[in-house]
Phi, psi and omega in degrees: 000140176236149176252132180239133179261130181279165176300332179283353181097356177286156177241136182238136175269129179250123186233154171286158184300319179299322181291327178296316180296320176295319178298317180300315178297317181293318180293322179297316178297315178301316182294324178294323181283333182234071186295344178275000180276102181295319181297320178297316182297317180294321179292320176301314180300316181294314179295319178298319179299317177300316179297316181294320179294320179295316179300319179296318179296319180297320179295315179299316178296322180293320180293316180296323180285337182263006180285126179267128181258000000 
């Protein structure tokens, strides 16, 4: 994981795909163990959304690349 600082001073974590999946699993486990943790539940939802969006982009790219003209 790398951290990149924006010109506005915000910091963004840049991760490899495998790292994102590991984070998703770890957050899911933590949220199951601590069901009262609202922040964990929100983080799991955010990471899961990112994973689903990436999978959808990959499917779209695969479909676009496999089209025969």
